[in-house]
N, CA and C atoms as a LAMMPS dump frame, in Angstrom:
ITEM: TIMESTEP
0
ITEM: NUMBER OF ATOMS
288
ITEM: BOX BOUNDS ff ff ff
-5.0000000000000000e+02 5.0000000000000000e+02
-5.0000000000000000e+02 5.0000000000000000e+02
-5.0000000000000000e+02 5.0000000000000000e+02
ITEM: ATOMS id mol type element x y z
1 1 1 N 43.936 -315.636 -346.925
2 1 2 C 44.463 -314.288 -347.024
3 1 3 C 43.505 -313.436 -347.859
4 2 1 N 43.272 -312.213 -347.394
5 2 2 C 42.348 -311.32 -348.082
6 2 3 C 42.929 -310.848 -349.408
7 3 1 N 42.036 -310.699 -350.368
8 3 2 C 42.442 -310.217 -351.689
9 3 3 C 42.681 -308.711 -351.611
10 4 1 N 43.773 -308.246 -352.175
11 4 2 C 44.082 -306.823 -352.174
12 4 3 C 43.212 -306.089 -353.178
13 5 1 N 42.785 -304.899 -352.784
14 5 2 C 42.039 -304.047 -353.698
15 5 3 C 43.026 -303.332 -354.609
16 6 1 N 42.722 -303.327 -355.882
17 6 2 C 43.62 -302.654 -356.826
18 6 3 C 43.152 -301.248 -357.146
19 7 1 N 41.886 -300.959 -356.845
20 7 2 C 41.351 -299.626 -357.118
21 7 3 C 40.372 -299.282 -356.01
22 8 1 N 40.535 -298.141 -355.448
23 8 2 C 39.589 -297.685 -354.431
24 8 3 C 39.062 -296.316 -354.83
25 9 1 N 37.876 -296.036 -354.378
26 9 2 C 37.263 -294.733 -354.619
27 9 3 C 36.688 -294.245 -353.299
28 10 1 N 36.681 -292.95 -353.12
29 10 2 C 36.103 -292.413 -351.899
30 10 3 C 34.576 -292.505 -351.989
31 11 1 N 33.952 -292.518 -350.849
32 11 2 C 32.489 -292.543 -350.802
33 11 3 C 31.935 -291.31 -351.507
34 12 1 N 32.574 -290.168 -351.3
35 12 2 C 32.12 -288.945 -351.964
36 12 3 C 32.163 -289.079 -353.481
37 13 1 N 33.209 -289.714 -354
38 13 2 C 33.309 -289.919 -355.446
39 13 3 C 32.213 -290.851 -355.947
40 14 1 N 31.952 -291.902 -355.183
41 14 2 C 30.884 -292.839 -355.578
42 14 3 C 29.524 -292.159 -355.571
43 15 1 N 29.256 -291.356 -354.555
44 15 2 C 27.975 -290.643 -354.49
45 15 3 C 27.871 -289.66 -355.638
46 16 1 N 28.942 -288.911 -355.872
47 16 2 C 28.934 -287.929 -356.969
48 16 3 C 28.611 -288.602 -358.3
49 17 1 N 29.235 -289.73 -358.575
50 17 2 C 28.973 -290.455 -359.822
51 17 3 C 27.549 -290.984 -359.85
52 18 1 N 27.083 -291.487 -358.729
53 18 2 C 25.733 -292.053 -358.669
54 18 3 C 24.659 -290.989 -358.824
55 19 1 N 24.954 -289.753 -358.401
56 19 2 C 23.972 -288.672 -358.499
57 19 3 C 23.642 -288.307 -359.942
58 20 1 N 24.429 -288.798 -360.87
59 20 2 C 24.119 -288.572 -362.283
60 20 3 C 22.903 -289.374 -362.721
61 21 1 N 22.566 -290.419 -361.975
62 21 2 C 21.382 -291.236 -362.244
63 21 3 C 20.176 -290.563 -361.585
64 22 1 N 19.165 -290.119 -362.368
65 22 2 C 18.023 -289.399 -361.801
66 22 3 C 17.276 -290.166 -360.704
67 23 1 N 17.119 -291.447 -360.844
68 23 2 C 16.403 -292.227 -359.828
69 23 3 C 17.208 -292.266 -358.526
70 24 1 N 18.516 -292.47 -358.637
71 24 2 C 19.366 -292.459 -357.443
72 24 3 C 19.327 -291.087 -356.793
73 25 1 N 19.453 -290.027 -357.603
74 25 2 C 19.475 -288.657 -357.097
75 25 3 C 18.215 -288.347 -356.298
76 26 1 N 17.049 -288.725 -356.823
77 26 2 C 15.789 -288.453 -356.132
78 26 3 C 15.748 -289.163 -354.774
79 27 1 N 16.094 -290.435 -354.772
80 27 2 C 16.089 -291.199 -353.527
81 27 3 C 17.119 -290.689 -352.529
82 28 1 N 18.293 -290.339 -353.023
83 28 2 C 19.363 -289.847 -352.158
84 28 3 C 18.934 -288.571 -351.448
85 29 1 N 18.416 -287.606 -352.194
86 29 2 C 18.044 -286.332 -351.577
87 29 3 C 16.825 -286.469 -350.669
88 30 1 N 15.92 -287.364 -350.98
89 30 2 C 14.793 -287.618 -350.088
90 30 3 C 15.306 -288.109 -348.733
91 31 1 N 16.166 -289.104 -348.758
92 31 2 C 16.724 -289.649 -347.511
93 31 3 C 17.605 -288.629 -346.807
94 32 1 N 18.432 -287.93 -347.549
95 32 2 C 19.342 -286.947 -346.963
96 32 3 C 18.563 -285.876 -346.211
97 33 1 N 17.524 -285.346 -346.842
98 33 2 C 16.744 -284.277 -346.219
99 33 3 C 16.003 -284.752 -344.981
100 34 1 N 15.465 -285.969 -345.023
101 34 2 C 14.778 -286.496 -343.851
102 34 3 C 15.769 -286.717 -342.707
103 35 1 N 16.933 -287.23 -343.007
104 35 2 C 17.928 -287.444 -341.959
105 35 3 C 18.466 -286.121 -341.419
106 36 1 N 18.577 -285.117 -342.265
107 36 2 C 19.022 -283.802 -341.8
108 36 3 C 17.999 -283.218 -340.835
109 37 1 N 16.717 -283.398 -341.13
110 37 2 C 15.656 -282.935 -340.228
111 37 3 C 15.721 -283.681 -338.909
112 38 1 N 15.943 -284.981 -338.981
113 38 2 C 16.05 -285.803 -337.771
114 38 3 C 17.22 -285.33 -336.919
115 39 1 N 18.36 -285.115 -337.542
116 39 2 C 19.551 -284.68 -336.806
117 39 3 C 19.328 -283.312 -336.158
118 40 1 N 18.651 -282.419 -336.864
119 40 2 C 18.378 -281.092 -336.316
120 40 3 C 17.466 -281.186 -335.086
121 41 1 N 16.463 -282.04 -335.155
122 41 2 C 15.553 -282.2 -334.017
123 41 3 C 16.293 -282.814 -332.831
124 42 1 N 17.064 -283.858 -333.065
125 42 2 C 17.822 -284.498 -331.978
126 42 3 C 18.742 -283.474 -331.306
127 43 1 N 19.462 -282.724 -332.114
128 43 2 C 20.39 -281.734 -331.565
129 43 3 C 19.654 -280.68 -330.742
130 44 1 N 18.558 -280.143 -331.274
131 44 2 C 17.806 -279.109 -330.551
132 44 3 C 17.223 -279.658 -329.252
133 45 1 N 16.706 -280.866 -329.288
134 45 2 C 16.122 -281.481 -328.087
135 45 3 C 17.194 -281.703 -327.036
136 46 1 N 18.331 -282.247 -327.443
137 46 2 C 19.408 -282.508 -326.495
138 46 3 C 20 -281.214 -325.934
139 47 1 N 20.129 -280.195 -326.774
140 47 2 C 20.639 -278.898 -326.307
141 47 3 C 19.688 -278.286 -325.273
142 48 1 N 18.401 -278.574 -325.407
143 48 2 C 17.411 -278.086 -324.442
144 48 3 C 17.389 -278.954 -323.186
145 49 1 N 18.118 -280.066 -323.204
146 49 2 C 18.165 -280.953 -322.05
147 49 3 C 16.88 -281.733 -321.836
148 50 1 N 16.166 -282.01 -322.929
149 50 2 C 14.878 -282.687 -322.827
150 50 3 C 14.954 -284.125 -323.332
151 51 1 N 14.178 -284.983 -322.719
152 51 2 C 13.972 -286.326 -323.255
153 51 3 C 12.9 -286.232 -324.336
154 52 1 N 12.747 -287.303 -325.08
155 52 2 C 11.665 -287.342 -326.073
156 52 3 C 10.319 -287.152 -325.385
157 53 1 N 10.124 -287.786 -324.248
158 53 2 C 8.845 -287.692 -323.531
159 53 3 C 8.575 -286.264 -323.068
160 54 1 N 9.603 -285.591 -322.557
161 54 2 C 9.426 -284.208 -322.102
162 54 3 C 9.085 -283.285 -323.262
163 55 1 N 9.767 -283.465 -324.379
164 55 2 C 9.462 -282.649 -325.558
165 55 3 C 8.057 -282.94 -326.056
166 56 1 N 7.683 -284.2 -326.074
167 56 2 C 6.34 -284.582 -326.519
168 56 3 C 5.272 -283.914 -325.667
169 57 1 N 5.486 -283.897 -324.358
170 57 2 C 4.508 -283.263 -323.47
171 57 3 C 4.408 -281.763 -323.754
172 58 1 N 5.535 -281.116 -323.932
173 58 2 C 5.529 -279.675 -324.225
174 58 3 C 4.848 -279.376 -325.561
175 59 1 N 5.074 -280.229 -326.553
176 59 2 C 4.535 -280.005 -327.9
177 59 3 C 3.129 -280.57 -328.064
178 60 1 N 2.641 -281.261 -327.026
179 60 2 C 1.327 -281.906 -327.078
180 60 3 C 1.241 -282.897 -328.249
181 61 1 N 2.29 -283.72 -328.321
182 61 2 C 2.388 -284.762 -329.341
183 61 3 C 2.74 -286.075 -328.644
184 62 1 N 2.413 -287.207 -329.26
185 62 2 C 2.842 -288.478 -328.684
186 62 3 C 4.368 -288.62 -328.748
187 63 1 N 4.945 -289.263 -327.741
188 63 2 C 6.385 -289.506 -327.733
189 63 3 C 6.788 -290.324 -328.95
190 64 1 N 5.903 -291.199 -329.41
191 64 2 C 6.214 -292.027 -330.577
192 64 3 C 6.423 -291.176 -331.83
193 65 1 N 5.771 -290.022 -331.89
194 65 2 C 5.966 -289.11 -333.023
195 65 3 C 7.391 -288.567 -333.012
196 66 1 N 7.862 -288.186 -331.827
197 66 2 C 9.236 -287.676 -331.71
198 66 3 C 10.222 -288.765 -332.135
199 67 1 N 10.025 -289.976 -331.627
200 67 2 C 10.922 -291.09 -331.953
201 67 3 C 10.915 -291.369 -333.449
202 68 1 N 9.748 -291.339 -334.06
203 68 2 C 9.627 -291.614 -335.497
204 68 3 C 10.389 -290.567 -336.314
205 69 1 N 10.235 -289.305 -335.961
206 69 2 C 10.928 -288.231 -336.677
207 69 3 C 12.439 -288.372 -336.492
208 70 1 N 12.853 -288.683 -335.264
209 70 2 C 14.292 -288.808 -334.992
210 70 3 C 14.912 -290.024 -335.672
211 71 1 N 14.09 -290.966 -336.1
212 71 2 C 14.599 -292.11 -336.878
213 71 3 C 14.632 -291.798 -338.371
214 72 1 N 14.213 -290.583 -338.755
215 72 2 C 14.3 -290.175 -340.143
216 72 3 C 13.022 -290.327 -340.937
217 73 1 N 11.906 -290.585 -340.26
218 73 2 C 10.641 -290.695 -340.984
219 73 3 C 10.109 -289.302 -341.317
220 74 1 N 9.323 -289.24 -342.335
221 74 2 C 8.766 -287.989 -342.821
222 74 3 C 7.791 -287.402 -341.811
223 75 1 N 7.689 -286.089 -341.79
224 75 2 C 6.711 -285.407 -340.941
225 75 3 C 6.259 -284.141 -341.631
226 76 1 N 5.265 -283.516 -341.067
227 76 2 C 4.708 -282.302 -341.671
228 76 3 C 5.352 -281.044 -341.094
229 77 1 N 5.212 -279.961 -341.815
230 77 2 C 5.677 -278.66 -341.329
231 77 3 C 4.898 -278.288 -340.068
232 78 1 N 3.624 -278.647 -340.007
233 78 2 C 2.812 -278.342 -338.819
234 78 3 C 3.392 -279.021 -337.575
235 79 1 N 3.803 -280.275 -337.713
236 79 2 C 4.396 -280.987 -336.574
237 79 3 C 5.747 -280.388 -336.216
238 80 1 N 6.567 -280.074 -337.211
239 80 2 C 7.859 -279.439 -336.933
240 80 3 C 7.667 -278.091 -336.253
241 81 1 N 6.625 -277.368 -336.63
242 81 2 C 6.336 -276.076 -336.008
243 81 3 C 5.967 -276.254 -334.533
244 82 1 N 5.153 -277.261 -334.223
245 82 2 C 4.811 -277.543 -332.824
246 82 3 C 6.073 -277.853 -332.02
247 83 1 N 6.954 -278.648 -332.601
248 83 2 C 8.186 -279.01 -331.912
249 83 3 C 9.089 -277.799 -331.721
250 84 1 N 9.221 -276.986 -332.76
251 84 2 C 10.046 -275.778 -332.66
252 84 3 C 9.498 -274.847 -331.588
253 85 1 N 8.193 -274.651 -331.568
254 85 2 C 7.58 -273.798 -330.548
255 85 3 C 7.855 -274.332 -329.146
256 86 1 N 7.744 -275.638 -328.97
257 86 2 C 7.995 -276.26 -327.669
258 86 3 C 9.455 -276.107 -327.24
259 87 1 N 10.347 -275.962 -328.202
260 87 2 C 11.777 -275.788 -327.93
261 87 3 C 12.186 -274.313 -327.878
262 88 1 N 11.221 -273.415 -328.138
263 88 2 C 11.54 -271.998 -328.183
264 88 3 C 12.365 -271.628 -329.397
265 89 1 N 12.165 -272.37 -330.473
266 89 2 C 12.911 -272.158 -331.715
267 89 3 C 11.946 -271.798 -332.835
268 90 1 N 12.492 -271.503 -333.996
269 90 2 C 11.677 -271.276 -335.177
270 90 3 C 12.05 -272.286 -336.243
271 91 1 N 11.122 -272.568 -337.135
272 91 2 C 11.375 -273.455 -338.267
273 91 3 C 11.867 -272.6 -339.425
274 92 1 N 12.96 -273.019 -340.031
275 92 2 C 13.484 -272.354 -341.212
276 92 3 C 13.653 -273.39 -342.305
277 93 1 N 13.1 -273.103 -343.458
278 93 2 C 13.221 -274.019 -344.589
279 93 3 C 14.091 -273.338 -345.638
280 94 1 N 15.142 -274.029 -346.048
281 94 2 C 16.026 -273.504 -347.075
282 94 3 C 16.131 -274.547 -348.18
283 95 1 N 15.873 -274.126 -349.388
284 95 2 C 16.028 -275.008 -350.528
285 95 3 C 17.19 -274.482 -351.352
286 96 1 N 18.223 -275.328 -351.447
287 96 2 C 19.415 -274.872 -352.168
288 96 3 C 19.709 -275.802 -353.313
């Protein structure tokens, strides 16, 4: 029989508490921002009805670059600009 939990915390509460640690905070925001960029690219590509290969051809980039970015790997503003241009979009950077 499984042991009952006597105290639970929401994920948001755990993250909030962990963000007080500077090392955790730095790593968290690095990953969060990269994943947000990945999600934005996936959404824009899918809304345009394009495969990774089709977008790569339009942007004159390797398909592997698109896949890497969509998996959350880091990329440059220059590469994001090529992708935005190929999608008929603009790049907007907001730091809050």
